[in-house]
C-alpha positions in Angstrom: 44.4 34.0 53.0 42.1 31.2 53.8 41.4 29.7 56.8 41.9 26.4 57.8 40.5 23.1 60.0 42.2 21.6 62.6 41.9 18.0 61.4 43.6 16.2 58.5 45.3 13.4 58.0 48.4 13.1 55.1 51.1 10.3 54.0 54.1 9.8 52.3 56.7 7.4 51.4 60.1 7.0 49.4 63.3 4.9 49.3 66.7 5.2 50.2 68.8 2.7 48.9 67.5 -0.3 49.9 65.4 1.4 52.9 61.6 1.6 52.2 60.3 4.5 54.8 56.9 6.0 55.0 55.1 8.8 57.1 51.6 9.2 58.4 50.2 12.3 59.7 47.3 12.9 61.6 45.6 16.2 63.2 43.1 17.3 65.8 41.8 19.9 67.3 44.0 21.6 69.9 44.8 24.9 71.8 47.9 25.3 70.3 50.7 23.7 68.2 51.5 20.1 69.8 54.1 17.8 67.8 54.2 14.2 68.9 56.4 12.0 66.9 57.0 8.4 66.9 60.6 7.6 65.6 62.6 4.2 65.1 65.7 4.0 67.2 68.4 6.2 65.4 66.4 9.2 63.7 66.3 11.4 66.7 67.5 14.0 64.4 64.4 14.0 62.6 62.5 15.6 65.4 64.5 19.0 65.2 63.9 18.8 61.5 60.0 17.9 61.4 58.9 20.9 64.6 61.0 23.2 62.4 59.0 22.4 59.5 55.5 22.2 61.7 56.2 25.5 63.2 56.3 27.3 59.7 53.6 26.1 58.3 50.4 24.8 61.1 49.7 27.2 63.9 47.3 25.1 66.0 46.2 21.7 66.2 47.7 18.3 67.5 50.0 16.9 65.4 51.1 13.3 66.0 53.4 12.4 63.2 54.7 8.3 62.9 57.8 7.4 61.0 58.2 3.7 59.5 61.0 2.1 58.3 62.3 -1.4 56.0 64.8 -2.9 54.2 63.9 -4.5 51.0 65.1 -7.7 49.7 67.3 -9.9 51.5 67.7 -8.6 55.2 70.0 -11.5 56.4 72.7 -13.6 55.3 74.1 -17.4 56.5 77.2 -18.4 56.1 78.5 -21.7 57.6 81.6 -22.3 60.1 83.6 -24.7 58.3 86.2 -25.5 60.9 83.2 -26.4 63.2 81.7 -28.3 60.7 85.2 -30.3 59.6 85.7 -31.0 63.3 82.3 -32.3 64.1 82.4 -34.6 61.2 85.8 -35.8 62.4 84.4 -36.7 65.9 81.5 -37.7 64.7 83.5 -40.6 62.2 85.9 -41.2 65.3 82.8 -41.8 67.7 81.0 -44.0 65.2 84.1 -46.4 65.0 85.2 -46.4 68.3 81.7 -47.1 69.6 79.8 -48.3 66.5 77.0 -45.5 66.1 75.7 -44.3 63.1 77.0 -40.8 61.3 74.8 -38.2 62.4 73.1 -36.7 59.2 74.0 -33.4 58.0 70.8 -32.0 59.5 71.9 -32.4 62.9 75.4 -31.4 62.0 74.2 -28.0 61.0 71.9 -27.7 63.8 74.9 -27.8 66.3 75.1 -23.7 67.6 77.9 -22.3 66.4 78.0 -24.0 62.8 75.7 -21.9 60.8 75.8 -18.1 61.5 72.4 -15.8 60.7 73.6 -12.4 60.8 71.1 -9.6 59.8 72.5 -6.9 57.4 73.1 -3.6 59.7 72.4 0.0 59.2 75.6 2.1 58.7 75.8 5.1 60.1 76.0 6.5 56.4 72.8 4.9 55.9 71.2 6.5 58.7 72.6 9.7 57.5 71.0 9.6 53.9 67.8 8.4 55.3 67.4 10.9 57.6 68.0 13.6 54.9 65.7 11.8 52.6 63.1 11.4 55.4 62.8 15.2 56.4 61.7 16.1 52.8 59.4 13.6 53.2 58.0 14.8 56.3 57.9 18.1 54.6 56.0 16.6 51.9 53.3 14.9 54.1 53.1 17.9 56.2 52.1 20.1 53.0 49.6 17.6 52.4 48.3 18.0 55.7 47.9 21.5 55.2 46.1 21.4 52.2 43.7 18.8 53.3 43.1 21.4 56.4 42.7 24.0 53.6 39.9 22.3 51.8 37.9 21.4 54.8 38.6 25.3 56.2 36.8 26.0 52.7 34.0 23.7 53.7 33.5 25.1 57.1 34.1 28.7 55.9 30.6 28.2 53.8 28.9 26.8 57.0 29.6 29.6 59.0 28.4 32.2 56.6 25.5 30.7 56.3 25.3 31.2 60.2 25.8 34.8 60.1 23.5 34.8 57.2 20.7 33.2 59.6 22.0 35.8 62.1 21.3 38.8 60.5 18.2 38.0 59.2 16.8 37.0 62.3 18.3 40.7 63.3 16.5 42.2 60.7 13.4 40.5 61.6 13.9 41.9 65.1 14.3 45.1 64.1 10.7 45.2 61.9 8.8 43.8 64.7 5.8 46.0 65.4 6.4 45.7 68.9 9.6 47.6 68.9 8.2 50.2 66.8 7.9 53.9 69.3 4.5 53.9 69.6 4.2 50.4 70.6 6.7 51.1 73.4 4.8 54.3 74.2 1.6 52.6 74.5 3.4 49.6 76.8 4.6 51.8 78.8 1.7 54.0 79.1 -0.3 51.2 80.2 2.6 50.1 82.8 2.3 53.8 83.8 -1.0 53.8 84.4 -1.2 50.5 86.5 1.2 52.0 88.7 -0.5 55.1 89.4 -3.5 53.0 90.1 -1.9 51.4 92.6 -3.2 51.4 96.3 -0.7 53.1 98.1 0.7 56.6 96.0 3.6 56.9 94.4 6.5 59.6 94.9 6.5 61.4 91.2 10.5 60.9 91.0 9.9 57.2 92.3 7.3 56.8 89.7 9.8 58.7 86.9 12.4 56.2 87.7 10.2 53.3 87.2 9.2 54.5 84.0 12.8 55.0 83.3 13.7 51.5 83.7 10.7 50.4 81.8 12.0 52.5 78.8 15.3 51.0 79.0 14.4 47.5 79.0 12.1 48.1 75.9 14.4 49.3 74.2 16.9 46.5 72.6 18.7 48.6 70.3 22.3 48.6 71.6 22.1 44.7 71.5 20.8 44.9 68.1 23.5 46.9 67.0 26.4 45.0 68.9 25.3 41.6 67.5 25.3 43.5 63.8 29.4 45.0 64.3 30.0 41.4 66.1 28.5 39.5 62.5 30.5 42.2 60.5 33.5 41.5 62.1 33.2 38.1 61.9 32.7 38.1 58.0 35.9 40.3 58.1 38.2 37.5 59.6 36.2 34.7 57.4 37.5 37.0 54.4 41.0 37.7 56.0 41.5 34.0 56.8 44.7 32.7 58.4 45.3 31.5 61.8 41.7 33.1 63.4 40.3 30.6 65.1 40.7 32.4 68.7 39.4 35.5 67.3 35.9 33.9 66.1 35.9 32.0 69.9 35.8 35.2 71.2 33.3 36.7 69.0 30.8 33.7 69.4 31.3 34.2 73.0 30.0 37.8 72.2 27.0 36.5 70.3 26.3 34.8 73.2 26.4 37.7 75.7 24.2 40.0 73.6 21.2 36.9 73.1 21.6 36.3 76.6 20.5 39.9 77.5 17.9 39.9 74.2 16.0 37.6 75.5 16.3 39.0 79.2 14.8 42.5 78.1 12.3 40.8 75.9 9.0 42.4 76.5 7.0 40.5 73.5 6.5 36.5 72.8 8.0 37.1 69.1 11.2 38.9 70.0 12.3 36.5 72.9 11.4 33.7 70.3 14.0 35.9 68.0 16.4 35.6 70.6 16.0 31.8 71.5 16.4 31.4 67.4 19.8 33.5 67.6 21.3 31.3 71.0 20.8 28.2 68.8 22.7 29.3 65.8 25.1 30.9 68.2 25.7 27.6 69.2 26.0 26.0 66.0 28.6 28.7 64.9 31.0 28.2 68.1 30.8 24.6 67.9 32.0 24.7 64.0 34.4 27.6 65.7 36.3 25.0 67.7 37.6 23.0 64.4 39.0 26.4 62.6 43.2 26.6 63.2 
């Protein structure tokens, strides 16, 4: 199963009789699944069908959908009110004969309110039912296209994340191989630090000296941090291979990466190890930024 991005765009269109309709879907990042639809009047039934379909295919993302519909061809009919027109003609002739007025033109008569009736084509309940059925199927088609686009982008994101993980692994290996981390080097530094404590003006209690030496040894050892980092990297690879809605889990791992990198920097007593820790923090930030796009 592949991982998917949360961003994408899709369009689907179709016709039902003289009616042409279309869907546009846009998806961006979100903590959960948020579907927002813009529907024309009379198509509220599409809302429930669209939400059911989206819930089966998507797990996360803010998805906005716009449904538009228009009638093709002749959308209005024009009729002339014959009785009203005849009455106007008769009245105009009578007035002309009585007052000596010129007969009004046909344009003037047709401009009188009520003589010409313009009727827009109406959408019947049967039309709305057929359109709703076809539009629901069209939404599922757009949804599948959106899902495919999100999967395609998810494949690209997987490659980026795998590259960051590989770079982290290389830095961990470099930290393991540092001469400053070899037991002899650590022992030499501890010996020097203990000697400095013994040469202090005020004599130290043997127990206190033992405690200080133990603290110095603990701080010099970053074995635990490196091991945990390696374990987290392996877990991240497993999630990328498993696929599906793993964005939240990857985000949690990125927080763990950051915590280990911070501890590594704070415990480092060598410039080279500090630099590795800083490089790891940069990679972790890049990793986490990309993870925010994963479903």
